[in-house]
C-alpha positions in Angstrom: 0.0 0.0 0.0 1.4 3.4 -1.0 1.0 6.6 1.0 0.1 8.3 -2.3 -3.0 6.2 -2.9 -6.7 6.6 -2.4 -7.0 3.5 -0.3 -4.3 4.6 2.1 -5.5 8.2 2.5 -9.2 7.7 2.7 -9.5 4.2 4.2 -6.4 2.8 5.9 -5.2 6.0 7.7 -8.6 7.0 9.2 -9.2 3.5 10.4 -5.7 3.2 11.8 -6.0 6.5 13.7 -9.5 5.9 15.0 -8.7 2.3 16.0 -5.5 3.3 17.8 -7.0 6.2 19.8 -10.1 4.2 20.7 -8.2 1.2 21.8 -5.8 3.3 23.8 -8.5 5.2 25.5 -10.9 2.4 26.4 -8.5 -0.6 26.7 -5.2 1.0 27.7 -1.9 1.8 26.1 -1.1 -1.9 25.5 -4.2 -2.4 23.4 -3.4 0.7 21.4 0.1 -0.6 20.8 -1.2 -4.0 19.5 -3.6 -2.2 17.3 -0.8 -0.3 15.7 1.2 -3.5 15.3 -1.7 -5.3 13.6 -2.4 -2.3 11.4 1.3 -2.1 10.4 1.3 -5.8 9.5 -1.8 -5.4 7.4 -0.1 -2.4 5.7 3.0 -4.5 4.9 1.0 -7.6 3.7 -1.1 -5.5 1.3 1.9 -5.5 -1.1 2.5 -9.3 -0.9 1.2 -11.4 2.0 3.6 -14.2 1.1 6.5 -12.3 2.8 4.6 -11.5 6.0 5.9 -14.8 7.7 9.5 -13.6 6.9 8.9 -10.3 8.7 7.3 -12.1 11.7 10.1 -14.6 11.9 12.7 -11.9 11.7 11.0 -10.0 14.6 10.6 -13.0 16.8 14.1 -14.3 16.3 15.8 -10.9 16.8 13.7 -10.2 19.8 14.7 -13.5 21.4 18.4 -12.9 20.6 18.3 -9.4 21.8 16.8 -10.4 25.2 19.5 -13.1 25.5 22.3 -10.6 24.7 21.0 -8.0 27.0 21.2 -10.5 29.9 24.6 -12.0 29.0 26.2 -8.8 27.9 29.6 -8.6 26.2 30.5 -12.2 27.1 28.3 -13.8 24.5 29.9 -12.9 21.1 28.7 -16.1 19.5 25.0 -15.2 19.8 25.8 -11.7 18.4 27.7 -13.3 15.5 24.8 -15.7 14.9 22.2 -12.9 14.9 24.2 -10.7 12.5 24.9 -13.7 10.2 21.3 -14.7 10.1 20.1 -11.2 9.3 22.8 -10.6 6.6 22.3 -14.1 5.2 18.6 -13.5 4.7 19.3 -10.1 3.2 22.0 -11.6 0.9 19.8 -14.4 -0.3 16.8 -12.2 -1.3 18.8 -9.2 -2.5 22.1 -10.4 -3.9 21.8 -14.0 -4.9 21.0 -13.3 -8.6 23.7 -10.6 -8.8 26.3 -12.9 -7.2 25.4 -15.8 -9.5 25.5 -13.5 -12.5 29.1 -12.4 -11.5 30.1 -16.1 -11.2 28.6 -16.8 -14.6 30.5 -13.9 -16.2 33.8 -14.8 -14.6 33.7 -18.6 -15.0 31.6 -18.9 -18.2 29.0 -21.0 -16.5 25.2 -20.9 -16.7 23.9 -21.3 -13.2 20.4 -20.1 -14.1 19.6 -18.0 -11.0 16.1 -18.7 -9.5 13.5 -16.0 -9.8 13.7 -14.3 -6.4 11.4 -11.4 -5.5 12.9 -8.9 -3.1 10.7 -8.6 0.0 9.5 -5.0 0.7 11.6 -3.1 3.3 14.0 -6.0 4.0 17.0 -3.6 3.8 15.5 -1.3 6.4 14.2 -3.7 9.0 17.4 -5.8 8.7 19.6 -2.8 9.6 17.4 -1.7 12.4 17.5 -5.1 14.0 21.3 -5.5 13.5 21.7 -2.2 15.4 19.5 -3.5 18.2 21.5 -6.7 18.5 24.8 -4.9 18.6 23.5 -2.4 21.3 22.1 -5.3 23.3 25.5 -6.9 23.2 27.0 -3.6 24.4 24.5 -3.4 27.3 22.7 -0.4 25.9 19.3 -1.9 25.8 16.9 -3.1 28.5 14.0 -5.5 28.6 11.1 -4.3 26.4 7.7 -5.8 26.0 7.3 -7.8 22.8 4.5 -5.5 21.6 6.9 -2.5 21.8 9.7 -4.2 20.0 7.3 -5.4 17.3 6.0 -1.9 16.8 9.6 -0.6 16.7 10.2 -2.8 13.7 6.9 -2.6 11.9 5.6 1.0 12.6 4.1 1.6 9.2 5.1 5.3 8.6 8.8 4.3 8.5 8.7 0.6 7.7 9.0 0.7 4.0 11.6 3.3 3.2 12.9 4.7 6.5 14.1 6.5 8.4 16.2 3.7 9.9 15.1 4.3 13.4 17.1 3.5 16.5 15.7 1.6 19.5 16.9 4.3 21.8 14.7 6.8 20.0 11.5 4.8 19.5 11.1 2.3 22.3 11.1 4.9 25.1 8.4 6.8 23.3 6.3 3.6 23.2 7.2 2.7 26.8 6.2 5.9 28.5 2.7 6.1 26.9 0.0 5.4 29.5 -3.4 5.8 28.0 -2.4 8.2 25.2 -5.0 10.5 24.0 -5.2 12.4 20.7 -4.0 16.0 20.7 -5.2 18.5 18.2 -1.8 20.0 17.6 -0.3 16.6 16.8 -3.0 15.9 14.2 -2.7 19.4 12.7 1.1 19.4 12.5 1.2 15.8 11.2 -1.5 16.4 8.6 0.2 19.5 7.4 3.6 17.9 7.0 2.1 14.8 5.4 0.3 17.0 2.9 3.5 18.9 2.0 5.2 15.5 1.4 2.3 14.2 -0.7 2.4 17.4 -2.9 6.2 17.0 -3.4 5.7 13.4 -4.5 2.7 13.7 -6.7 3.2 17.1 -8.3 6.9 17.7 -8.2 8.6 14.3 -8.3 6.2 12.6 -10.6 5.9 15.7 -12.8 9.6 15.9 -13.6 10.0 12.1 -13.7 8.5 12.0 -17.2 11.4 13.9 -18.6 14.1 12.0 -16.7 12.6 8.7 -17.8 12.5 9.8 -21.5 16.1 10.9 -21.6 17.5 8.0 -19.6 15.4 5.6 -21.7 16.9 7.1 -24.9 20.4 6.5 -23.4 19.5 2.9 -22.5 18.4 2.3 -26.1 21.9 3.4 -27.3 20.9 6.8 -28.7 23.6 9.4 -28.6 22.7 12.4 -26.5 24.4 15.8 -26.7 25.8 17.9 -23.9 22.6 19.8 -23.1 20.2 16.9 -23.4 22.3 14.6 -21.1 22.7 17.3 -18.5 18.9 18.0 -18.6 18.2 14.3 -18.1 20.6 14.1 -15.2 19.2 17.2 -13.5 15.6 16.0 -14.0 16.5 12.8 -12.2 18.4 14.7 -9.6 15.2 16.7 -8.8 12.9 13.7 -9.1 14.9 11.7 -6.6 15.1 14.7 -4.2 11.4 15.4 -4.1 10.5 11.7 -4.2 12.6 10.9 -1.2 12.0 14.2 0.6 8.2 13.7 0.0 8.3 10.2 1.5 10.4 11.5 4.5 7.9 14.3 5.1 4.9 11.9 4.9 6.6 9.5 7.3 7.2 12.2 9.8 3.7 13.6 9.4 2.0 10.2 9.8 4.0 9.4 12.9 3.2 12.7 14.5 -0.6 12.1 14.0 -0.1 9.2 16.4 1.9 11.3 18.8 5.3 9.9 17.8 8.3 11.8 16.7 10.7 10.2 14.1 14.3 11.3 13.6 15.0 13.7 10.8 16.1 11.8 7.7 16.3 14.5 5.0 17.6 18.1 5.7 17.9 20.1 2.4 20.9 18.1 1.1 21.2 20.2 -2.1 22.2 23.2 0.0 25.4 21.3 1.1 28.7 22.9 0.3 30.7 19.8 0.7 30.2 16.1 0.3 30.7 15.6 4.0 27.9 18.0 4.6 25.8 16.3 1.9 25.9 13.0 3.8 24.9 14.8 7.0 21.8 15.9 5.2 20.8 13.0 2.8 19.4 9.8 4.2 20.7 10.9 7.6 19.7 7.7 9.5 21.5 5.5 7.0 24.6 7.6 7.3 24.3 7.3 11.1 24.0 3.5 10.9 27.0 3.2 8.5 29.1 5.5 10.8 28.1 3.9 14.1 28.0 0.2 13.1 30.5 0.0 10.2 32.9 2.9 10.0 33.7 3.0 13.7 33.8 -0.8 13.9 36.4 -0.8 11.1 38.6 1.5 13.2 37.2 4.9 12.1 39.9 7.5 12.2 41.8 6.0 15.1 44.6 4.3 13.1 46.1 6.9 10.9 45.1 8.8 7.8 45.6 6.0 5.4 43.4 3.6 7.4 40.8 6.3 7.8 40.5 6.8 4.1 40.3 3.1 3.5 37.5 2.8 6.1 35.7 5.7 4.4 35.9 4.1 1.0 34.8 0.7 2.2 31.9 2.2 4.2 30.6 4.0 1.2 31.2 1.1 -1.1 29.1 -1.1 1.2 26.5 1.7 1.4 26.3 1.6 -2.4 25.8 -2.1 -2.4 23.1 -1.7 0.3 21.1 0.4 -2.2 21.0 -2.3 -4.9 22.5 -5.4 -6.3 24.2 -4.1 -9.5 27.5 -2.7 -10.7 26.1 0.8 -11.1 25.4 0.9 -7.3 28.9 -0.4 -6.6 30.4 2.4 -8.7 28.1 5.0 -7.1 29.3 4.0 -3.7 32.9 4.0 -4.8 32.4 7.4 -6.4 31.1 8.9 -3.1 33.8 7.2 -1.2 36.4 8.9 -3.4 34.7 12.2 -3.1 34.6 11.9 0.7 38.3 11.0 0.8 39.1 14.1 -1.3 36.9 16.2 0.9 38.5 15.0 4.2 42.0 15.5 2.7 41.1 19.0 1.6 39.6 19.8 5.0 42.8 18.6 6.7 45.0 20.7 4.4 42.8 23.8 5.1 43.1 23.2 8.8 46.9 23.0 8.6 47.3 26.1 6.6 44.7 28.0 8.6 42.5 29.0 5.7 38.8 29.2 6.5 37.5 29.9 3.0 34.5 32.0 4.1 34.3 34.3 1.1 31.0 34.1 -0.8 32.7 33.4 -4.1 34.5 30.4 -2.5 31.3 29.2 -0.8 29.5 29.4 -4.2 32.3 27.4 -5.9 32.2 24.8 -3.1 28.5 24.4 -3.5 28.8 24.1 -7.3 31.5 21.5 -7.1 29.6 19.5 -4.5 26.4 19.6 -6.5 28.1 18.6 -9.8 29.7 15.6 -8.1 26.4 14.5 -6.6 24.6 14.9 -10.0 27.3 12.7 -11.7 26.8 10.1 -9.0 23.0 10.1 -9.6 23.7 9.2 -13.2 25.3 5.9 -11.9 22.4 5.5 -9.4 19.7 5.8 -12.1 21.3 4.1 -15.1 20.1 0.6 -15.8 23.6 -0.5 -16.9 27.2 0.6 -16.9 26.8 1.1 -20.7 24.0 3.6 -20.2 25.9 5.4 -17.4 29.0 5.6 -19.6 27.0 7.1 -22.5 25.3 9.7 -20.3 28.6 10.7 -18.5 30.4 10.9 -21.8 27.8 13.2 -23.2 27.8 15.3 -20.0 31.5 16.1 -20.4 31.0 17.1 -24.1 32.4 14.1 -25.9 29.2 13.8 -28.1 29.0 17.5 -29.0 26.4 20.1 -28.0 23.4 21.2 -29.9 20.3 23.4 -29.4 17.0 23.5 -31.4 17.2 25.6 -34.5 14.2 27.7 -33.5 16.1 28.9 -30.3 18.6 30.7 -32.4 16.5 33.9 -32.6 15.8 33.8 -28.8 19.5 33.4 -28.0 20.8 35.8 -30.7 22.9 38.0 -28.4 25.0 35.0 -27.3 24.9 32.9 -30.5 28.4 33.9 -31.6 29.8 32.8 -28.2 27.9 29.6 -28.3 29.0 28.7 -31.8 32.6 29.6 -30.9 32.3 27.0 -28.0 31.1 24.4 -30.5 27.4 24.5 -30.0 25.4 23.7 -33.2 21.8 24.8 -33.9 19.9 22.1 -35.6 16.7 20.1 -35.7 17.1 16.4 -34.5 14.8 13.5 -33.6 15.2 14.2 -29.9 15.5 17.9 -29.2 15.7 19.8 -26.0 12.4 21.6 -25.0 11.4 24.3 -22.6 9.4 22.1 -20.3 12.1 20.1 -18.6 14.2 23.2 -18.3 11.3 24.9 -16.5 11.0 21.9 -14.2 14.7 21.9 -13.4 14.7 25.7 -12.8 11.7 25.7 -10.5 12.7 22.6 -8.5 16.3 23.7 -8.3 15.4 27.0 -6.8 13.1 25.4 -4.2 15.7 22.7 -3.2 18.6 25.1 -2.9 17.0 28.2 -1.5 13.7 27.4 0.2 13.5 26.4 3.9 12.3 22.8 4.4 9.2 21.8 6.3 11.0 21.0 9.5 12.3 24.6 9.7 8.9 26.0 8.9 7.3 23.9 11.7 10.3 24.0 14.0 8.3 25.6 16.8 6.2 22.5 17.1 9.2 20.2 17.2 8.1 17.9 14.4 11.2 15.6 14.5 13.6 14.3 17.2 16.6 16.4 18.0 16.6 18.5 14.9 18.0 21.7 16.3 17.2 23.7 13.1 16.3 27.3 13.8 12.7 28.2 13.1 11.8 30.1 10.0 10.4 33.3 11.3 8.5 34.6 8.3 7.0 31.3 7.2 6.6 29.7 10.7 3.7 27.2 10.7 0.9 28.0 13.0 -2.6 26.6 13.4 -4.3 29.5 11.7 -6.8 29.9 8.9 -4.2 31.1 6.5 -2.1 28.0 6.9 -5.2 25.8 6.8 -6.2 27.3 3.4 -2.6 26.9 2.1 -2.3 23.3 3.2 -5.8 22.5 1.8 -4.7 24.0 -1.5 -1.7 21.8 -1.6 -3.8 18.8 -0.8 -6.3 19.6 -3.5 -3.6 19.9 -6.1 -2.1 16.7 -5.0 -5.3 14.7 -5.0 -6.3 16.1 -8.4 -3.1 14.7 -9.8 -3.5 11.3 -8.1 -4.6 9.6 -11.3 -1.3 7.7 -12.0 -0.1 6.2 -8.7 3.6 5.6 -8.7 6.0 3.9 -6.3 8.5 5.8 -4.3 12.0 5.3 -5.6 13.4 4.1 -2.3 10.9 1.3 -2.3 13.3 -0.5 -4.6 16.1 -0.7 -2.0 
């Protein structure tokens, strides 16, 4: 079931809310908890009930192992190793078996005929959450929790499918301290407003620009040669599609949780405003970055064993982060690309510190932003391309190896700069696939919003929509429960629902 569907908005969500608050009021917090667990399991099984037993088994086994580890503490490494191996083994089977067998076939010239394996929804997310729980149980950082609370920690439907990857220390205390919770108007209003903003981002912005991204990447996949401008337009269209798709889901998850009186951690904080790759990963998929840092990078040694080991750990962490996103060489290369950019960024930061240069001039900050953004866009080409061949063709066009052309009828519009363009090698012609105004308008509009506009968490900062955000409130656009904001949110909802004819999956559902 998708957040951006009629059955979710008009049927599942109202029933889930009314059932939760009614059960909590009349039967107690425990009954409300179980209602949410059952509702979340129904939400998950709507996609494919065949994999519901897998989720239930994962919850039961990890809960039992976590209880055992929390009692035995650091002395029982064997149980921890068993739990991690079981989780990663399950993830590997469903997500990477076909890829691994394909690699073996290519290397050994065999034909292993990999079986048709369907990837269970959300397996990457609930696997990482439970691995973190087991590690912290081994470290003595957890305590005994009721099974209903643990089950809700894993299955809570607002974040189950595509994150954030929540930490037990954030969620379980919120569930544990709730004695006969009752609905609060402010929670419903804040949650509904944030959910509506996310719905609008997904349906109007992400799905609107996706048409152009799909067309250009589809042409590249068919082997068509793209020129400089068309390839960059396709890359930027996908850059904006992914931003507003993932940002929209993150907003909807936060808004849904808040309707139930729960705060989720922030997972998306205007990443295209970053002026370094380090800062980008502090803003994009923040809970995944936190998991990779706390449970992989630090476990590998972090920065405690010299610069060379630090850079190796950074590269390996990002490489595995790329593989987490998908079983394919393009994801491997995407992770490696970000690993190399992080190494370069950290090396440059170390050099700046040694020479005492702060680099605060506006021109320098603008150049730093442009370089970061260009590197991120190049990475998204690898992320989106269906093969290395497609990615290579797109990137070759983006660096000008396939020339640059503009529609012939633009020549009059660009007359003042035509000599400069032609001197740079730009050709004005009519071709089968020409650049049009529409994708450029999409890129311009969404680019301005993503780079300059405050995000919804800053706008609603006075209501503390997420856990430990710390973002300063937006004074002029601060959200308040007023009629003006009600009309504005209702307008966004109307525009979103009017465009809800073609329901599309969220991009991160694939991971």
